[in-house]
C-alpha positions as CSV (number, residue, x, y, z in Angstrom):
1,M,55.1,22.7,23.3
2,Q,53.7,21.2,26.5
3,Q,51.2,23.3,28.5
4,E,51.7,24.0,32.1
5,N,49.0,22.6,34.4
6,V,47.0,24.9,36.7
7,V,46.9,24.2,40.4
8,F,44.5,26.2,42.6
9,E,42.4,26.2,45.7
10,G,38.8,27.1,45.1
11,W,35.2,27.0,46.1
12,L,32.5,25.0,44.2
13,V,30.0,27.7,43.2
14,E,28.0,26.0,40.5
15,M,27.3,22.5,39.3
16,P,24.6,20.9,37.2
17,S,21.5,19.7,39.1
18,E,21.1,16.8,36.7
19,A,23.8,14.8,34.9
20,P,24.0,11.2,34.1
21,R,26.3,8.8,36.0
22,C,29.1,7.0,34.3
23,G,28.0,3.5,33.2
24,D,27.4,2.5,29.6
25,I,28.9,5.9,28.5
26,K,31.7,7.9,30.0
27,V,30.6,11.4,31.0
28,A,32.5,14.5,31.9
29,V,30.6,17.3,33.7
30,A,31.5,20.9,33.9
31,H,31.7,22.5,37.4
32,R,32.4,26.1,38.2
33,F,34.9,27.1,40.9
34,M,35.7,30.5,42.4
35,V,39.5,30.6,42.6
36,E,40.7,31.5,46.1
37,R,44.4,31.0,45.6
38,L,46.4,30.2,42.5
39,I,49.3,27.9,43.4
40,S,50.8,27.4,39.9
41,G,50.0,28.1,36.3
42,K,47.9,30.9,34.8
43,L,44.2,31.7,34.9
44,E,42.7,34.7,33.2
45,Q,39.6,34.9,35.3
46,K,38.5,34.6,39.0
47,H,36.3,31.7,38.1
48,A,37.4,28.4,36.5
49,V,35.2,25.9,34.7
50,V,36.6,22.4,35.2
51,L,35.4,19.3,33.3
52,I,35.3,16.4,35.8
53,P,35.3,12.9,34.3
54,C,32.8,10.6,35.9
55,P,32.1,12.8,39.0
56,D,29.9,10.2,40.5
57,L,33.0,7.9,41.0
58,H,34.2,10.4,43.7
59,G,31.4,9.1,45.8
60,D,28.1,10.6,47.1
61,G,28.5,13.9,48.8
62,F,32.0,14.6,47.5
63,F,30.9,17.5,45.4
64,V,29.1,20.0,47.7
65,M,28.2,23.6,46.9
66,K,30.4,26.2,48.7
67,S,32.9,23.5,49.7
68,R,36.6,24.1,49.2
69,Y,38.8,22.0,46.9
70,L,42.5,21.7,45.8
71,I,42.4,21.2,42.0
72,E,45.0,20.3,39.4
73,A,43.8,20.8,35.8
74,S,45.0,21.2,32.3
75,A,43.9,23.3,29.3
76,D,44.7,20.2,27.1
77,L,41.3,18.7,26.4
78,Q,42.5,15.8,24.3
79,E,41.4,13.2,26.8
80,A,37.9,14.7,26.9
81,Q,37.4,13.5,23.3
82,S,36.5,10.1,24.5
83,Y,33.8,11.4,26.9
84,T,30.2,12.7,26.5
85,I,30.5,16.3,27.7
86,Y,27.8,18.1,29.9
87,S,28.6,21.8,30.1
88,D,26.6,25.0,30.4
89,Y,29.7,27.0,29.8
90,R,30.2,26.9,26.0
91,D,31.6,30.5,25.9
92,R,34.1,30.0,28.8
93,T,37.6,28.5,28.9
94,I,37.3,25.0,30.1
95,L,39.9,23.0,32.0
96,W,40.3,19.2,32.2
97,L,40.5,17.8,35.8
98,L,43.7,15.9,36.6
99,N,43.4,15.7,40.4
100,I,41.0,17.0,43.1
101,T,41.0,16.9,46.9
102,R,38.2,18.2,49.1
103,L,39.6,20.5,51.8
104,Q,38.3,21.6,55.1
105,G,36.2,24.7,55.3
106,A,33.3,26.3,53.4
107,I,32.2,29.7,52.3
108,R,30.5,31.4,55.2
């Protein structure tokens, strides 16, 4: 049975202060988003933890606290097996990032 992807708009509310950049090893780093609007799929909580593969490849300044993003993610973590994972959210449901776009606006 194939799982439905989750698509939502949300605010970046927590990210690690230190995580290695992709280089000799592939890293995926957990970021926590407050879900503003669920577009498709199902989420049980108001916050979503998303593993972002090689976040540094999105460019300096792409991930900014309190910025708004459109995110497509999957509960299928099979692809994450080839990454070194950095996450402070061991007790939370974690999603795997498929696509992300930074939107206009920020939390006031």
